[in-house]
TORKOL-4160 file (C-alpha; in steps of 0.2 Angstrom, whole numbers, padded with zeros to 4 digits, m for minus):
98
<pt num="1" X="m0590" Y="1092" Z="m0313"/>
<pt num="2" X="m0595" Y="1104" Z="m0299"/>
<pt num="3" X="m0597" Y="1118" Z="m0311"/>
<pt num="4" X="m0608" Y="1107" Z="m0323"/>
<pt num="5" X="m0619" Y="1103" Z="m0308"/>
<pt num="6" X="m0620" Y="1121" Z="m0303"/>
<pt num="7" X="m0624" Y="1126" Z="m0321"/>
<pt num="8" X="m0638" Y="1112" Z="m0322"/>
<pt num="9" X="m0645" Y="1117" Z="m0306"/>
<pt num="10" X="m0645" Y="1136" Z="m0311"/>
<pt num="11" X="m0653" Y="1131" Z="m0328"/>
<pt num="12" X="m0666" Y="1120" Z="m0319"/>
<pt num="13" X="m0670" Y="1134" Z="m0307"/>
<pt num="14" X="m0672" Y="1146" Z="m0322"/>
<pt num="15" X="m0683" Y="1134" Z="m0331"/>
<pt num="16" X="m0694" Y="1131" Z="m0315"/>
<pt num="17" X="m0696" Y="1150" Z="m0313"/>
<pt num="18" X="m0702" Y="1152" Z="m0331"/>
<pt num="19" X="m0714" Y="1137" Z="m0329"/>
<pt num="20" X="m0720" Y="1146" Z="m0313"/>
<pt num="21" X="m0723" Y="1162" Z="m0322"/>
<pt num="22" X="m0731" Y="1153" Z="m0336"/>
<pt num="23" X="m0743" Y="1144" Z="m0324"/>
<pt num="24" X="m0747" Y="1161" Z="m0316"/>
<pt num="25" X="m0752" Y="1168" Z="m0333"/>
<pt num="26" X="m0762" Y="1152" Z="m0337"/>
<pt num="27" X="m0771" Y="1154" Z="m0320"/>
<pt num="28" X="m0775" Y="1172" Z="m0323"/>
<pt num="29" X="m0781" Y="1168" Z="m0341"/>
<pt num="30" X="m0793" Y="1155" Z="m0334"/>
<pt num="31" X="m0799" Y="1166" Z="m0320"/>
<pt num="32" X="m0803" Y="1180" Z="m0333"/>
<pt num="33" X="m0812" Y="1167" Z="m0344"/>
<pt num="34" X="m0822" Y="1160" Z="m0330"/>
<pt num="35" X="m0828" Y="1178" Z="m0326"/>
<pt num="36" X="m0832" Y="1181" Z="m0344"/>
<pt num="37" X="m0842" Y="1164" Z="m0344"/>
<pt num="38" X="m0851" Y="1170" Z="m0328"/>
<pt num="39" X="m0855" Y="1187" Z="m0337"/>
<pt num="40" X="m0862" Y="1178" Z="m0353"/>
<pt num="41" X="m0872" Y="1167" Z="m0342"/>
<pt num="42" X="m0880" Y="1181" Z="m0333"/>
<pt num="43" X="m0884" Y="1191" Z="m0349"/>
<pt num="44" X="m0891" Y="1175" Z="m0356"/>
<pt num="45" X="m0903" Y="1173" Z="m0341"/>
<pt num="46" X="m0908" Y="1191" Z="m0343"/>
<pt num="47" X="m0911" Y="1189" Z="m0362"/>
<pt num="48" X="m0921" Y="1173" Z="m0358"/>
<pt num="49" X="m0932" Y="1182" Z="m0345"/>
<pt num="50" X="m0935" Y="1196" Z="m0358"/>
<pt num="51" X="m0940" Y="1184" Z="m0371"/>
<pt num="52" X="m0952" Y="1176" Z="m0360"/>
<pt num="53" X="m0959" Y="1193" Z="m0356"/>
<pt num="54" X="m0960" Y="1197" Z="m0374"/>
<pt num="55" X="m0969" Y="1181" Z="m0378"/>
<pt num="56" X="m0982" Y="1184" Z="m0365"/>
<pt num="57" X="m0985" Y="1201" Z="m0372"/>
<pt num="58" X="m0987" Y="1195" Z="m0389"/>
<pt num="59" X="m0999" Y="1182" Z="m0383"/>
<pt num="60" X="m1009" Y="1196" Z="m0374"/>
<pt num="61" X="m1009" Y="1206" Z="m0390"/>
<pt num="62" X="m1015" Y="1191" Z="m0399"/>
<pt num="63" X="m1029" Y="1188" Z="m0387"/>
<pt num="64" X="m1035" Y="1206" Z="m0387"/>
<pt num="65" X="m1035" Y="1206" Z="m0406"/>
<pt num="66" X="m1045" Y="1190" Z="m0406"/>
<pt num="67" X="m1057" Y="1197" Z="m0393"/>
<pt num="68" X="m1059" Y="1213" Z="m0403"/>
<pt num="69" X="m1062" Y="1203" Z="m0419"/>
<pt num="70" X="m1076" Y="1193" Z="m0410"/>
<pt num="71" X="m1084" Y="1209" Z="m0403"/>
<pt num="72" X="m1084" Y="1217" Z="m0420"/>
<pt num="73" X="m1093" Y="1202" Z="m0427"/>
<pt num="74" X="m1106" Y="1203" Z="m0414"/>
<pt num="75" X="m1107" Y="1222" Z="m0416"/>
<pt num="76" X="m1110" Y="1219" Z="m0435"/>
<pt num="77" X="m1124" Y="1207" Z="m0431"/>
<pt num="78" X="m1132" Y="1219" Z="m0419"/>
<pt num="79" X="m1131" Y="1233" Z="m0432"/>
<pt num="80" X="m1140" Y="1222" Z="m0445"/>
<pt num="81" X="m1153" Y="1219" Z="m0432"/>
<pt num="82" X="m1155" Y="1237" Z="m0428"/>
<pt num="83" X="m1156" Y="1241" Z="m0447"/>
<pt num="84" X="m1169" Y="1227" Z="m0449"/>
<pt num="85" X="m1180" Y="1235" Z="m0435"/>
<pt num="86" X="m1177" Y="1252" Z="m0442"/>
<pt num="87" X="m1183" Y="1246" Z="m0459"/>
<pt num="88" X="m1198" Y="1238" Z="m0451"/>
<pt num="89" X="m1202" Y="1254" Z="m0441"/>
<pt num="90" X="m1201" Y="1264" Z="m0457"/>
<pt num="91" X="m1213" Y="1252" Z="m0466"/>
<pt num="92" X="m1225" Y="1253" Z="m0451"/>
<pt num="93" X="m1224" Y="1272" Z="m0451"/>
<pt num="94" X="m1228" Y="1272" Z="m0470"/>
<pt num="95" X="m1242" Y="1261" Z="m0468"/>
<pt num="96" X="m1250" Y="1272" Z="m0454"/>
<pt num="97" X="m1248" Y="1287" Z="m0465"/>
<pt num="98" X="m1259" Y="1280" Z="m0479"/>
């Protein structure tokens, strides 16, 4: 009976040691996973900030393109006015030359 008890205690101690080792491995894996999650979170924040910057830059380019288009339309209208004045001046010079 004593031998059986000693064997059971020894077996239990071995199992407890294995359980402790397993728990240590689990804790290590959880800590590594937590570190990876932190890294992923940091990278996600950086990507988000970059995306916000890109969006702002795209909006700026769009605004510049819109303003350029508007100014080109105005320049076209001004050029038509200059051409009309030039035609009128040409007609007046021709009239004076007669």
